[in-house]
N, C-alpha and C positions, 0 to 999 in steps of 0.2 A: 687451249689449256689441256695438258695431258694429265688425266686423272691418275694414271699409273705412276708417273713421276712424282706427282704431289703426294700420293699415298705412300710411296717409298720414303720420301723426305719426312713426312709427318710421323711415320712409324719409327724412323730413326730418332726424331725428337723424343717421342714417348719412351723408347727403350733407353735412351741416354738419361732421361729424367729418372726412370725407374732404377737404373744402375746406381745412380747417385742417391737413391732413396729420398727423393724430394717430392713432397705431395703438392697437389695443385693449390691446396690451402696455403702452404708456405709461400708459393710463388705469388698468390693473390695478396698475401700480407706484405710481401716485399715490394711488389710492383703496383699494387692497387688496380690491376687489370681484373675485370669481372671474370668469375670462374667460368661462366658460359662461353666467354671468348677464348679462355685458355683451353677448354674442351674442344672448341671449334678448331683451334690451331692444331691440336693433336689429331683431330678427325679429318683434317684437310678441308673443312667446310668454311672457306674464307668468305663466302657470300653472306654469312650471318652477321659479320662485324662491319662497321663502317670502313670503306676502303681508304678513307683519309687516315685512319689510325692503324691500318694493317701493318705498315712497315715499322712504325714505332713499337707496336705490340710484339712483332717478331723479334726486334732487337732486344727489348726488355726480357722477353721470354728466354731468348738464347743466353743472355747475360746471366739470368738467374739460375739456369741449369748448367752453367759452366762452358758454354759454347762461345765461339768468336762471333759477335753480332754481325760484323761485316761479311764474314764467310757465310753466315746463315742467310743473309740477304742475297748474296750471289747464288747460293744454292736454290733459294726460292725463285729467283729469276730463271735459272736453268730449268726448274721444275715446271714453271709456267710455259716455257718454250718447249717442254717435252724432252729436254736434253739431260735431265738429272738422272744419274745412274749409269751413264755411258762412261766406261772406265778409261780415263786418260791419265794414268798415274805416272808421275815423274819421281825421280829420286828424292826431291824435296818433299813431296807429299808422303812418301814412304817414311822418311825421317820424322815428319810431323806426326804421323799416325803412331809411330813407335813411342814418341814422347808423350802423346796423349794417353797411350795405353799405360805407361808408367804412372802418369798422374791419376788415372782413374782407379788405380789400386789403392790409393789413399782414400780413406773413408772420411767424409766431412761430417762434422757434428754441427747441426744448426741450433742455435739458441735464439732466444727472443731478440737479443742485441744484434746478432748476425743478420737476422731476417729483417728487422725493422731499421737497422742501422743505428750506430751510436749517436749520430748527430740528430738533433731535432730539426724539423722543417723550419724554414726561415720565417714563416708566418707565426709559428708558435714562439720563436725567439722574439719577434717583434711584439707579440702580445705580452710576454713576460717583461720586456723592457718598458712598455707603456704602463703596465701595472706597477712596476717598481718606481717609475718616475712619479706617478700619481701618489703612491704611498709616501715617497720622500717629500713631495710638496705638502701633503697633509701634515706631516710631522713638523715641517718648518713653520707652517701657518699656526699650528697649535703652540709651538714654542714661542713665537712672537706674541701671540695673544696672552699667554701666561706671563710673559715678561712685562707686557704693558699693564695688565691688571693687578699684578702683585708687587709692584714697586713699593718700596718702603720709604716713600718721601714723607717726612713729617708735615702734617698740615699746620699752617700757621693760623692760629685762631686769635683774632684781634678782639679784645674785650672793650666794648664801648662803655664809657663812664655813665653812671646812672643819671646824672644831670642832663647829658646829651640825649638820652632816650626820652626823658620827660619833656624836654624841649621839642623834640620831633613829634611826640604824641600830642602835646598841647597845641601845636600849630594845626594839627588835623581837626581838633575839636572846636576851634575858634571860628 
C-alpha cells in the first residue's frame, strides 16, 4: 500500500469537500456514517474502519460530496497499488475535468431536506401505516359498539293479569 498515493487521494477528497463547503456533520446526517470514520477517510487511515464497510463508506462519502462513486473506487484501487497520481490524461479526461470545473462554480445550498432527503425511510413509513390501521380499526370497533348499545328498539312489555299472578303465587304457598 503506497502511503503517498493514499495521502494524495484523501487530500483531494478533503479539498473537494471544503470547496463545496460541506461539513463532516452534514455528510454524517446524510449518510449516517460515523464522524470518526469520515475523518479516517480524509486522513487516509483506512485501518480504523471495518474493511467490510470500507467500499460502501467510500461510495457514500463520494456521492455526498459530489464525486462519482465508481471513479472514486477506481482511484482508491489505484492508490492502494501505488499508481494514483501518475498522469495518464486523455482528451476525455480533460473534457471531463473542464465540465467538473464549470459545475464546481455553482454554489450548493444544503437544507435539512437536501441532507436528510425528502423521503422518509421505509421503516418509518411502515410504522405510520401500522399506526393508521390500528387507529382505523379502533374507530370501526367503537362505531359498532355504539350502534349495538344505542339501538332504539321499543321494548315490548307484556302485562300479566292480576289473577294470573295470584294464581302463580298461591301455587307456591300451598
